[in-house]
N, CA, C and O atoms as a GROMACS GRO file, in nm:
protein
  532
    1UNK      N    1  -7.324  -4.115  13.546
    1UNK     CA    2  -7.292  -4.129  13.461
    1UNK      C    3  -7.288  -3.988  13.445
    1UNK      O    4  -7.390  -3.921  13.462
    2UNK      N    5  -7.203  -3.949  13.420
    2UNK     CA    6  -7.156  -3.828  13.377
    2UNK      C    7  -7.205  -3.718  13.246
    2UNK      O    8  -7.194  -3.759  13.130
    3UNK      N    9  -7.249  -3.604  13.269
    3UNK     CA   10  -7.294  -3.546  13.196
    3UNK      C   11  -7.224  -3.469  13.118
    3UNK      O   12  -7.186  -3.355  13.144
    4UNK      N   13  -7.206  -3.529  13.021
    4UNK     CA   14  -7.099  -3.455  12.893
    4UNK      C   15  -7.140  -3.302  12.896
    4UNK      O   16  -7.057  -3.219  12.932
    5UNK      N   17  -7.260  -3.267  12.861
    5UNK     CA   18  -7.314  -3.068  12.890
    5UNK      C   19  -7.299  -3.033  13.002
    5UNK      O   20  -7.268  -2.914  12.999
    6UNK      N   21  -7.307  -3.092  13.157
    6UNK     CA   22  -7.226  -3.025  13.246
    6UNK      C   23  -7.043  -2.988  13.255
    6UNK      O   24  -6.964  -2.905  13.300
    7UNK      N   25  -7.046  -3.115  13.176
    7UNK     CA   26  -6.880  -3.040  13.190
    7UNK      C   27  -6.865  -2.925  13.111
    7UNK      O   28  -6.821  -2.814  13.142
    8UNK      N   29  -6.915  -2.976  12.986
    8UNK     CA   30  -6.836  -2.867  12.882
    8UNK      C   31  -6.836  -2.706  12.940
    8UNK      O   32  -6.744  -2.629  12.916
    9UNK      N   33  -6.976  -2.664  13.035
    9UNK     CA   34  -7.039  -2.590  13.064
    9UNK      C   35  -6.940  -2.606  13.189
    9UNK      O   36  -6.850  -2.540  13.136
   10UNK      N   37  -6.894  -2.636  13.294
   10UNK     CA   38  -6.775  -2.618  13.387
   10UNK      C   39  -6.676  -2.610  13.295
   10UNK      O   40  -6.595  -2.553  13.369
   11UNK      N   41  -6.616  -2.622  13.190
   11UNK     CA   42  -6.478  -2.620  13.158
   11UNK      C   43  -6.456  -2.489  13.075
   11UNK      O   44  -6.345  -2.440  13.052
   12UNK      N   45  -6.627  -2.419  13.014
   12UNK     CA   46  -6.610  -2.273  12.981
   12UNK      C   47  -6.624  -2.231  13.084
   12UNK      O   48  -6.564  -2.124  13.095
   13UNK      N   49  -6.696  -2.272  13.208
   13UNK     CA   50  -6.689  -2.149  13.358
   13UNK      C   51  -6.542  -2.128  13.373
   13UNK      O   52  -6.478  -2.024  13.386
   14UNK      N   53  -6.496  -2.282  13.366
   14UNK     CA   54  -6.348  -2.271  13.388
   14UNK      C   55  -6.314  -2.132  13.327
   14UNK      O   56  -6.335  -2.024  13.382
   15UNK      N   57  -6.258  -2.152  13.204
   15UNK     CA   58  -6.159  -2.076  13.089
   15UNK      C   59  -6.270  -1.966  13.150
   15UNK      O   60  -6.228  -1.934  13.261
   16UNK      N   61  -6.373  -1.906  13.126
   16UNK     CA   62  -6.401  -1.793  13.208
   16UNK      C   63  -6.323  -1.726  13.314
   16UNK      O   64  -6.253  -1.625  13.317
   17UNK      N   65  -6.362  -1.829  13.412
   17UNK     CA   66  -6.323  -1.732  13.571
   17UNK      C   67  -6.127  -1.737  13.443
   17UNK      O   68  -6.142  -1.698  13.327
   18UNK      N   69  -6.044  -1.764  13.467
   18UNK     CA   70  -5.950  -1.767  13.450
   18UNK      C   71  -5.919  -1.648  13.353
   18UNK      O   72  -5.824  -1.573  13.374
   19UNK      N   73  -5.996  -1.634  13.256
   19UNK     CA   74  -5.970  -1.508  13.149
   19UNK      C   75  -6.015  -1.397  13.267
   19UNK      O   76  -5.949  -1.293  13.265
   20UNK      N   77  -6.083  -1.402  13.335
   20UNK     CA   78  -6.170  -1.279  13.467
   20UNK      C   79  -5.964  -1.211  13.540
   20UNK      O   80  -5.908  -1.102  13.536
   21UNK      N   81  -5.917  -1.361  13.598
   21UNK     CA   82  -5.815  -1.365  13.693
   21UNK      C   83  -5.733  -1.303  13.581
   21UNK      O   84  -5.641  -1.245  13.639
   22UNK      N   85  -5.719  -1.286  13.453
   22UNK     CA   86  -5.591  -1.222  13.377
   22UNK      C   87  -5.586  -1.104  13.313
   22UNK      O   88  -5.483  -1.056  13.265
   23UNK      N   89  -5.773  -1.016  13.309
   23UNK     CA   90  -5.809  -0.893  13.289
   23UNK      C   91  -5.827  -0.868  13.454
   23UNK      O   92  -5.946  -0.898  13.462
   24UNK      N   93  -5.813  -0.854  13.505
   24UNK     CA   94  -5.739  -0.830  13.658
   24UNK      C   95  -5.653  -0.806  13.732
   24UNK      O   96  -5.648  -0.749  13.840
   25UNK      N   97  -5.555  -0.870  13.648
   25UNK     CA   98  -5.422  -0.879  13.656
   25UNK      C   99  -5.339  -0.794  13.555
   25UNK      O  100  -5.223  -0.754  13.566
   26UNK      N  101  -5.430  -0.778  13.451
   26UNK     CA  102  -5.388  -0.662  13.333
   26UNK      C  103  -5.411  -0.542  13.384
   26UNK      O  104  -5.328  -0.452  13.394
   27UNK      N  105  -5.521  -0.540  13.416
   27UNK     CA  106  -5.573  -0.378  13.479
   27UNK      C  107  -5.464  -0.369  13.634
   27UNK      O  108  -5.431  -0.250  13.635
   28UNK      N  109  -5.416  -0.418  13.721
   28UNK     CA  110  -5.286  -0.396  13.814
   28UNK      C  111  -5.161  -0.324  13.692
   28UNK      O  112  -5.113  -0.211  13.697
   29UNK      N  113  -5.136  -0.423  13.599
   29UNK     CA  114  -5.042  -0.392  13.550
   29UNK      C  115  -5.001  -0.224  13.430
   29UNK      O  116  -4.897  -0.159  13.414
   30UNK      N  117  -5.154  -0.207  13.363
   30UNK     CA  118  -5.200  -0.070  13.394
   30UNK      C  119  -5.206   0.034  13.450
   30UNK      O  120  -5.206   0.144  13.395
   31UNK      N  121  -5.214   0.005  13.598
   31UNK     CA  122  -5.238   0.092  13.696
   31UNK      C  123  -5.123   0.075  13.757
   31UNK      O  124  -5.117   0.157  13.849
   32UNK      N  125  -5.036   0.016  13.753
   32UNK     CA  126  -4.866   0.037  13.778
   32UNK      C  127  -4.795   0.170  13.721
   32UNK      O  128  -4.730   0.255  13.781
   33UNK      N  129  -4.825   0.160  13.603
   33UNK     CA  130  -4.791   0.253  13.526
   33UNK      C  131  -4.869   0.393  13.539
   33UNK      O  132  -4.804   0.490  13.577
   34UNK      N  133  -4.995   0.405  13.511
   34UNK     CA  134  -5.014   0.485  13.564
   34UNK      C  135  -5.017   0.604  13.641
   34UNK      O  136  -5.031   0.723  13.615
   35UNK      N  137  -4.987   0.477  13.830
   35UNK     CA  138  -4.969   0.513  13.945
   35UNK      C  139  -4.799   0.580  13.939
   35UNK      O  140  -4.768   0.693  13.976
   36UNK      N  141  -4.701   0.468  13.879
   36UNK     CA  142  -4.596   0.513  13.884
   36UNK      C  143  -4.567   0.432  13.947
   36UNK      O  144  -4.455   0.460  13.990
   37UNK      N  145  -4.620   0.280  14.009
   37UNK     CA  146  -4.607   0.191  14.131
   37UNK      C  147  -4.498   0.070  14.058
   37UNK      O  148  -4.537  -0.041  14.023
   38UNK      N  149  -4.347   0.122  14.044
   38UNK     CA  150  -4.262   0.020  14.086
   38UNK      C  151  -4.257  -0.148  14.081
   38UNK      O  152  -4.248  -0.187  14.198
   39UNK      N  153  -4.259  -0.215  14.027
   39UNK     CA  154  -4.286  -0.370  14.109
   39UNK      C  155  -4.107  -0.356  14.230
   39UNK      O  156  -3.996  -0.315  14.195
   40UNK      N  157  -4.134  -0.388  14.312
   40UNK     CA  158  -4.215  -0.537  14.374
   40UNK      C  159  -4.323  -0.411  14.481
   40UNK      O  160  -4.363  -0.442  14.593
   41UNK      N  161  -4.345  -0.315  14.435
   41UNK     CA  162  -4.419  -0.251  14.570
   41UNK      C  163  -4.513  -0.253  14.492
   41UNK      O  164  -4.534  -0.252  14.371
   42UNK      N  165  -4.605  -0.260  14.654
   42UNK     CA  166  -4.802  -0.353  14.612
   42UNK      C  167  -4.849  -0.202  14.670
   42UNK      O  168  -4.970  -0.197  14.693
   43UNK      N  169  -4.786  -0.097  14.693
   43UNK     CA  170  -4.868   0.018  14.780
   43UNK      C  171  -4.811   0.114  14.730
   43UNK      O  172  -4.700   0.108  14.678
   44UNK      N  173  -4.938   0.290  14.747
   44UNK     CA  174  -4.936   0.388  14.692
   44UNK      C  175  -4.989   0.370  14.688
   44UNK      O  176  -5.034   0.281  14.760
   45UNK      N  177  -5.091   0.458  14.547
   45UNK     CA  178  -5.149   0.543  14.560
   45UNK      C  179  -5.291   0.465  14.610
   45UNK      O  180  -5.278   0.343  14.596
   46UNK      N  181  -5.392   0.496  14.651
   46UNK     CA  182  -5.487   0.430  14.678
   46UNK      C  183  -5.607   0.318  14.560
   46UNK      O  184  -5.641   0.200  14.567
   47UNK      N  185  -5.644   0.449  14.445
   47UNK     CA  186  -5.672   0.382  14.383
   47UNK      C  187  -5.609   0.251  14.329
   47UNK      O  188  -5.684   0.164  14.284
   48UNK      N  189  -5.457   0.230  14.332
   48UNK     CA  190  -5.409   0.130  14.280
   48UNK      C  191  -5.398   0.038  14.377
   48UNK      O  192  -5.365  -0.073  14.336
   49UNK      N  193  -5.417   0.050  14.508
   49UNK     CA  194  -5.424   0.013  14.649
   49UNK      C  195  -5.544  -0.161  14.619
   49UNK      O  196  -5.559  -0.280  14.646
   50UNK      N  197  -5.592  -0.049  14.551
   50UNK     CA  198  -5.827  -0.095  14.556
   50UNK      C  199  -5.782  -0.209  14.413
   50UNK      O  200  -5.793  -0.328  14.441
   51UNK      N  201  -5.736  -0.176  14.271
   51UNK     CA  202  -5.696  -0.270  14.246
   51UNK      C  203  -5.576  -0.360  14.246
   51UNK      O  204  -5.566  -0.450  14.162
   52UNK      N  205  -5.514  -0.345  14.306
   52UNK     CA  206  -5.438  -0.476  14.347
   52UNK      C  207  -5.508  -0.566  14.424
   52UNK      O  208  -5.463  -0.681  14.426
   53UNK      N  209  -5.623  -0.540  14.498
   53UNK     CA  210  -5.688  -0.597  14.592
   53UNK      C  211  -5.745  -0.698  14.499
   53UNK      O  212  -5.721  -0.818  14.485
   54UNK      N  213  -5.805  -0.638  14.454
   54UNK     CA  214  -5.935  -0.724  14.346
   54UNK      C  215  -5.808  -0.801  14.280
   54UNK      O  216  -5.794  -0.885  14.369
   55UNK      N  217  -5.731  -0.823  14.211
   55UNK     CA  218  -5.584  -0.867  14.199
   55UNK      C  219  -5.602  -1.030  14.260
   55UNK      O  220  -5.656  -1.140  14.240
   56UNK      N  221  -5.516  -0.952  14.347
   56UNK     CA  222  -5.492  -0.998  14.492
   56UNK      C  223  -5.659  -1.152  14.556
   56UNK      O  224  -5.657  -1.269  14.596
   57UNK      N  225  -5.751  -1.063  14.533
   57UNK     CA  226  -5.900  -1.125  14.621
   57UNK      C  227  -5.912  -1.238  14.496
   57UNK      O  228  -5.933  -1.359  14.503
   58UNK      N  229  -5.896  -1.167  14.398
   58UNK     CA  230  -5.931  -1.341  14.282
   58UNK      C  231  -5.896  -1.409  14.294
   58UNK      O  232  -5.956  -1.517  14.296
   59UNK      N  233  -5.701  -1.385  14.317
   59UNK     CA  234  -5.653  -1.505  14.345
   59UNK      C  235  -5.653  -1.580  14.443
   59UNK      O  236  -5.565  -1.667  14.443
   60UNK      N  237  -5.738  -1.576  14.544
   60UNK     CA  238  -5.712  -1.604  14.675
   60UNK      C  239  -5.842  -1.693  14.662
   60UNK      O  240  -5.849  -1.809  14.702
   61UNK      N  241  -5.963  -1.610  14.589
   61UNK     CA  242  -6.093  -1.734  14.559
   61UNK      C  243  -6.043  -1.798  14.435
   61UNK      O  244  -6.123  -1.890  14.443
   62UNK      N  245  -5.993  -1.818  14.354
   62UNK     CA  246  -5.996  -1.888  14.276
   62UNK      C  247  -6.030  -2.020  14.335
   62UNK      O  248  -6.142  -2.061  14.369
   63UNK      N  249  -5.906  -2.084  14.342
   63UNK     CA  250  -5.902  -2.213  14.450
   63UNK      C  251  -5.992  -2.311  14.435
   63UNK      O  252  -6.008  -2.411  14.365
   64UNK      N  253  -6.082  -2.215  14.576
   64UNK     CA  254  -6.174  -2.273  14.588
   64UNK      C  255  -6.282  -2.272  14.529
   64UNK      O  256  -6.377  -2.321  14.590
   65UNK      N  257  -6.300  -2.232  14.430
   65UNK     CA  258  -6.385  -2.183  14.364
   65UNK      C  259  -6.373  -2.355  14.250
   65UNK      O  260  -6.425  -2.466  14.258
   66UNK      N  261  -6.259  -2.277  14.139
   66UNK     CA  262  -6.271  -2.407  14.097
   66UNK      C  263  -6.253  -2.568  14.148
   66UNK      O  264  -6.280  -2.658  14.068
   67UNK      N  265  -6.212  -2.595  14.266
   67UNK     CA  266  -6.213  -2.743  14.309
   67UNK      C  267  -6.337  -2.790  14.327
   67UNK      O  268  -6.367  -2.905  14.294
   68UNK      N  269  -6.457  -2.668  14.404
   68UNK     CA  270  -6.532  -2.626  14.402
   68UNK      C  271  -6.649  -2.746  14.263
   68UNK      O  272  -6.696  -2.860  14.255
   69UNK      N  273  -6.640  -2.603  14.177
   69UNK     CA  274  -6.662  -2.649  14.138
   69UNK      C  275  -6.692  -2.752  14.046
   69UNK      O  276  -6.810  -2.773  14.019
   70UNK      N  277  -6.570  -2.842  13.974
   70UNK     CA  278  -6.522  -2.959  13.902
   70UNK      C  279  -6.546  -3.049  14.048
   70UNK      O  280  -6.463  -3.118  13.989
   71UNK      N  281  -6.567  -3.094  14.135
   71UNK     CA  282  -6.610  -3.164  14.235
   71UNK      C  283  -6.777  -3.183  14.252
   71UNK      O  284  -6.849  -3.273  14.295
   72UNK      N  285  -6.795  -3.076  14.208
   72UNK     CA  286  -6.970  -3.079  14.217
   72UNK      C  287  -7.004  -3.139  14.074
   72UNK      O  288  -7.049  -3.253  14.063
   73UNK      N  289  -6.985  -3.074  13.986
   73UNK     CA  290  -6.980  -3.141  13.896
   73UNK      C  291  -6.989  -3.285  13.845
   73UNK      O  292  -7.081  -3.338  13.784
   74UNK      N  293  -6.838  -3.351  13.896
   74UNK     CA  294  -6.802  -3.474  13.891
   74UNK      C  295  -6.952  -3.555  14.003
   74UNK      O  296  -6.995  -3.670  14.004
   75UNK      N  297  -6.971  -3.501  14.039
   75UNK     CA  298  -7.049  -3.583  14.211
   75UNK      C  299  -7.170  -3.538  14.264
   75UNK      O  300  -7.227  -3.596  14.356
   76UNK      N  301  -7.215  -3.428  14.206
   76UNK     CA  302  -7.372  -3.398  14.263
   76UNK      C  303  -7.402  -3.407  14.127
   76UNK      O  304  -7.324  -3.374  14.037
   77UNK      N  305  -7.522  -3.455  14.110
   77UNK     CA  306  -7.669  -3.442  14.026
   77UNK      C  307  -7.809  -3.390  14.109
   77UNK      O  308  -7.860  -3.420  14.217
   78UNK      N  309  -7.844  -3.288  13.993
   78UNK     CA  310  -7.823  -3.285  13.850
   78UNK      C  311  -7.701  -3.228  13.864
   78UNK      O  312  -7.675  -3.170  13.969
   79UNK      N  313  -7.622  -3.233  13.778
   79UNK     CA  314  -7.489  -3.154  13.766
   79UNK      C  315  -7.459  -3.028  13.702
   79UNK      O  316  -7.359  -2.956  13.700
   80UNK      N  317  -7.608  -3.020  13.632
   80UNK     CA  318  -7.584  -2.875  13.590
   80UNK      C  319  -7.608  -2.767  13.737
   80UNK      O  320  -7.588  -2.646  13.745
   81UNK      N  321  -7.648  -2.847  13.824
   81UNK     CA  322  -7.698  -2.723  13.902
   81UNK      C  323  -7.490  -2.666  13.963
   81UNK      O  324  -7.483  -2.582  14.053
   82UNK      N  325  -7.380  -2.711  13.912
   82UNK     CA  326  -7.291  -2.661  13.983
   82UNK      C  327  -7.235  -2.571  13.843
   82UNK      O  328  -7.155  -2.480  13.824
   83UNK      N  329  -7.311  -2.641  13.774
   83UNK     CA  330  -7.289  -2.536  13.622
   83UNK      C  331  -7.340  -2.364  13.686
   83UNK      O  332  -7.273  -2.261  13.676
   84UNK      N  333  -7.472  -2.377  13.748
   84UNK     CA  334  -7.516  -2.240  13.741
   84UNK      C  335  -7.455  -2.157  13.839
   84UNK      O  336  -7.430  -2.036  13.843
   85UNK      N  337  -7.431  -2.292  13.953
   85UNK     CA  338  -7.333  -2.152  14.108
   85UNK      C  339  -7.189  -2.147  14.025
   85UNK      O  340  -7.093  -2.106  14.090
   86UNK      N  341  -7.166  -2.184  13.894
   86UNK     CA  342  -7.018  -2.123  13.886
   86UNK      C  343  -7.050  -1.984  13.735
   86UNK      O  344  -6.969  -1.953  13.649
   87UNK      N  345  -7.131  -1.953  13.745
   87UNK     CA  346  -7.195  -1.880  13.616
   87UNK      C  347  -7.212  -1.801  13.751
   87UNK      O  348  -7.118  -1.727  13.780
   88UNK      N  349  -7.330  -1.807  13.846
   88UNK     CA  350  -7.339  -1.703  13.983
   88UNK      C  351  -7.174  -1.683  14.003
   88UNK      O  352  -7.138  -1.569  13.972
   89UNK      N  353  -7.090  -1.754  14.038
   89UNK     CA  354  -6.963  -1.698  14.056
   89UNK      C  355  -6.913  -1.628  14.043
   89UNK      O  356  -6.852  -1.561  14.126
   90UNK      N  357  -6.925  -1.609  13.864
   90UNK     CA  358  -6.854  -1.510  13.764
   90UNK      C  359  -6.931  -1.392  13.791
   90UNK      O  360  -6.868  -1.291  13.820
   91UNK      N  361  -7.057  -1.389  13.787
   91UNK     CA  362  -7.155  -1.295  13.795
   91UNK      C  363  -7.089  -1.145  13.957
   91UNK      O  364  -7.065  -1.029  13.990
   92UNK      N  365  -7.098  -1.268  13.985
   92UNK     CA  366  -7.062  -1.203  14.113
   92UNK      C  367  -6.876  -1.184  14.138
   92UNK      O  368  -6.840  -1.124  14.239
   93UNK      N  369  -6.813  -1.217  14.080
   93UNK     CA  370  -6.686  -1.193  14.085
   93UNK      C  371  -6.618  -1.050  13.987
   93UNK      O  372  -6.522  -0.982  14.023
   94UNK      N  373  -6.701  -1.029  13.857
   94UNK     CA  374  -6.733  -0.952  13.777
   94UNK      C  375  -6.807  -0.820  13.851
   94UNK      O  376  -6.782  -0.709  13.802
   95UNK      N  377  -6.932  -0.831  14.014
   95UNK     CA  378  -6.988  -0.693  14.048
   95UNK      C  379  -6.873  -0.713  14.146
   95UNK      O  380  -6.877  -0.598  14.191
   96UNK      N  381  -6.803  -0.752  14.194
   96UNK     CA  382  -6.698  -0.719  14.320
   96UNK      C  383  -6.584  -0.600  14.263
   96UNK      O  384  -6.557  -0.487  14.303
   97UNK      N  385  -6.537  -0.679  14.157
   97UNK     CA  386  -6.427  -0.656  14.071
   97UNK      C  387  -6.480  -0.449  14.057
   97UNK      O  388  -6.426  -0.361  14.124
   98UNK      N  389  -6.611  -0.422  13.939
   98UNK     CA  390  -6.594  -0.331  13.908
   98UNK      C  391  -6.655  -0.244  14.053
   98UNK      O  392  -6.615  -0.130  14.074
   99UNK      N  393  -6.741  -0.300  14.135
   99UNK     CA  394  -6.762  -0.192  14.263
   99UNK      C  395  -6.619  -0.178  14.375
   99UNK      O  396  -6.630  -0.106  14.474
  100UNK      N  397  -6.524  -0.233  14.357
  100UNK     CA  398  -6.448  -0.212  14.381
  100UNK      C  399  -6.319  -0.099  14.400
  100UNK      O  400  -6.254  -0.049  14.492
  101UNK      N  401  -6.328  -0.092  14.250
  101UNK     CA  402  -6.265  -0.038  14.119
  101UNK      C  403  -6.283   0.106  14.142
  101UNK      O  404  -6.199   0.195  14.126
  102UNK      N  405  -6.476   0.121  14.203
  102UNK     CA  406  -6.475   0.221  14.187
  102UNK      C  407  -6.433   0.287  14.282
  102UNK      O  408  -6.384   0.400  14.271
  103UNK      N  409  -6.455   0.180  14.460
  103UNK     CA  410  -6.516   0.287  14.580
  103UNK      C  411  -6.507   0.122  14.626
  103UNK      O  412  -6.555   0.038  14.551
  104UNK      N  413  -6.425   0.073  14.787
  104UNK     CA  414  -6.393  -0.028  14.848
  104UNK      C  415  -6.515  -0.067  14.876
  104UNK      O  416  -6.560  -0.180  14.861
  105UNK      N  417  -6.610   0.098  14.948
  105UNK     CA  418  -6.704   0.018  14.992
  105UNK      C  419  -6.818  -0.005  14.891
  105UNK      O  420  -6.938   0.009  14.914
  106UNK      N  421  -6.781  -0.029  14.818
  106UNK     CA  422  -6.872  -0.103  14.685
  106UNK      C  423  -6.839  -0.246  14.706
  106UNK      O  424  -6.880  -0.273  14.594
  107UNK      N  425  -6.806  -0.346  14.745
  107UNK     CA  426  -6.713  -0.413  14.717
  107UNK      C  427  -6.788  -0.526  14.775
  107UNK      O  428  -6.764  -0.634  14.721
  108UNK      N  429  -6.882  -0.528  14.881
  108UNK     CA  430  -6.927  -0.577  14.898
  108UNK      C  431  -7.030  -0.708  14.873
  108UNK      O  432  -7.026  -0.804  14.950
  109UNK      N  433  -7.134  -0.702  14.742
  109UNK     CA  434  -7.225  -0.763  14.717
  109UNK      C  435  -7.173  -0.835  14.631
  109UNK      O  436  -7.151  -0.956  14.640
  110UNK      N  437  -7.150  -0.763  14.543
  110UNK     CA  438  -6.981  -0.895  14.447
  110UNK      C  439  -6.947  -1.000  14.530
  110UNK      O  440  -6.966  -1.117  14.500
  111UNK      N  441  -6.881  -0.948  14.669
  111UNK     CA  442  -6.822  -1.070  14.732
  111UNK      C  443  -6.871  -1.155  14.795
  111UNK      O  444  -6.815  -1.257  14.835
  112UNK      N  445  -7.026  -1.110  14.818
  112UNK     CA  446  -7.079  -1.170  14.921
  112UNK      C  447  -7.173  -1.283  14.821
  112UNK      O  448  -7.234  -1.377  14.871
  113UNK      N  449  -7.171  -1.252  14.664
  113UNK     CA  450  -7.288  -1.355  14.561
  113UNK      C  451  -7.131  -1.468  14.556
  113UNK      O  452  -7.147  -1.578  14.610
  114UNK      N  453  -7.012  -1.443  14.501
  114UNK     CA  454  -6.925  -1.453  14.463
  114UNK      C  455  -6.876  -1.607  14.594
  114UNK      O  456  -6.843  -1.716  14.548
  115UNK      N  457  -6.881  -1.588  14.708
  115UNK     CA  458  -6.823  -1.653  14.847
  115UNK      C  459  -6.960  -1.761  14.865
  115UNK      O  460  -6.946  -1.883  14.875
  116UNK      N  461  -7.113  -1.677  14.867
  116UNK     CA  462  -7.200  -1.789  14.873
  116UNK      C  463  -7.215  -1.906  14.752
  116UNK      O  464  -7.249  -2.023  14.772
  117UNK      N  465  -7.181  -1.849  14.625
  117UNK     CA  466  -7.172  -1.927  14.518
  117UNK      C  467  -7.102  -2.047  14.562
  117UNK      O  468  -7.155  -2.158  14.568
  118UNK      N  469  -6.936  -2.012  14.604
  118UNK     CA  470  -6.799  -2.121  14.653
  118UNK      C  471  -6.841  -2.151  14.719
  118UNK      O  472  -6.792  -2.264  14.713
  119UNK      N  473  -6.954  -2.158  14.864
  119UNK     CA  474  -6.972  -2.220  14.989
  119UNK      C  475  -7.064  -2.349  14.955
  119UNK      O  476  -7.085  -2.449  15.023
  120UNK      N  477  -7.111  -2.313  14.830
  120UNK     CA  478  -7.308  -2.418  14.810
  120UNK      C  479  -7.194  -2.460  14.680
  120UNK      O  480  -7.274  -2.423  14.593
  121UNK      N  481  -7.096  -2.498  14.614
  121UNK     CA  482  -6.987  -2.548  14.546
  121UNK      C  483  -6.968  -2.694  14.642
  121UNK      O  484  -7.000  -2.813  14.643
  122UNK      N  485  -6.879  -2.576  14.732
  122UNK     CA  486  -6.861  -2.713  14.811
  122UNK      C  487  -6.930  -2.831  14.899
  122UNK      O  488  -6.894  -2.946  14.926
  123UNK      N  489  -7.047  -2.753  14.935
  123UNK     CA  490  -7.141  -2.820  15.040
  123UNK      C  491  -7.228  -2.928  14.927
  123UNK      O  492  -7.262  -3.043  14.953
  124UNK      N  493  -7.251  -2.849  14.790
  124UNK     CA  494  -7.290  -2.974  14.656
  124UNK      C  495  -7.209  -3.092  14.625
  124UNK      O  496  -7.237  -3.191  14.558
  125UNK      N  497  -7.035  -3.043  14.730
  125UNK     CA  498  -6.960  -3.164  14.643
  125UNK      C  499  -6.970  -3.257  14.753
  125UNK      O  500  -6.973  -3.378  14.728
  126UNK      N  501  -6.977  -3.216  14.871
  126UNK     CA  502  -6.914  -3.242  14.998
  126UNK      C  503  -7.110  -3.378  14.969
  126UNK      O  504  -7.105  -3.496  14.934
  127UNK      N  505  -7.191  -3.329  14.988
  127UNK     CA  506  -7.308  -3.387  14.968
  127UNK      C  507  -7.287  -3.495  14.840
  127UNK      O  508  -7.322  -3.607  14.877
  128UNK      N  509  -7.262  -3.494  14.761
  128UNK     CA  510  -7.260  -3.564  14.644
  128UNK      C  511  -7.190  -3.699  14.670
  128UNK      O  512  -7.240  -3.812  14.662
  129UNK      N  513  -7.000  -3.647  14.718
  129UNK     CA  514  -6.976  -3.753  14.759
  129UNK      C  515  -7.004  -3.850  14.875
  129UNK      O  516  -6.976  -3.970  14.880
  130UNK      N  517  -7.052  -3.789  14.950
  130UNK     CA  518  -7.109  -3.884  15.054
  130UNK      C  519  -7.277  -3.970  14.984
  130UNK      O  520  -7.343  -4.062  15.032
  131UNK      N  521  -7.293  -3.910  14.888
  131UNK     CA  522  -7.450  -4.030  14.829
  131UNK      C  523  -7.370  -4.064  14.728
  131UNK      O  524  -7.427  -4.037  14.622
  132UNK      N  525  -7.231  -4.125  14.704
  132UNK     CA  526  -7.163  -4.159  14.563
  132UNK      C  527  -7.132  -4.232  14.601
  132UNK      O  528  -7.083  -4.311  14.519
  133UNK      N  529  -7.126  -4.284  14.773
  133UNK     CA  530  -7.074  -4.408  14.849
  133UNK      C  531  -7.159  -4.542  14.826
  133UNK      O  532  -7.126  -4.646  14.883
   0.00000   0.00000   0.00000
């Protein structure tokens, strides 16, 4: 039986992840103006390139995260584990973004937290799927 609270929390976490992506995308738009980088260029000032990398990397990580979150919520018990990992991913991605915005060498801890959360979601989903047979 599906845990309604777990599904509601996963939906909220998904929306927050999308809001995070919109925020980092808006940072790119702002940086284009600040550093005079006209589309479709994606290189120029090093500060712009760091801001752009945050957006691209967040997009790259969003698909496996969302798939892992929802599969884990649907198949792993207790499903709230998926929500906790999803919240951890959000913290990690925010830490990654803020760290990378300040200096490239400060992106590591947030990236690692978010990546480990995604991997845990994928493993949890796999375990849940196997146990559901």
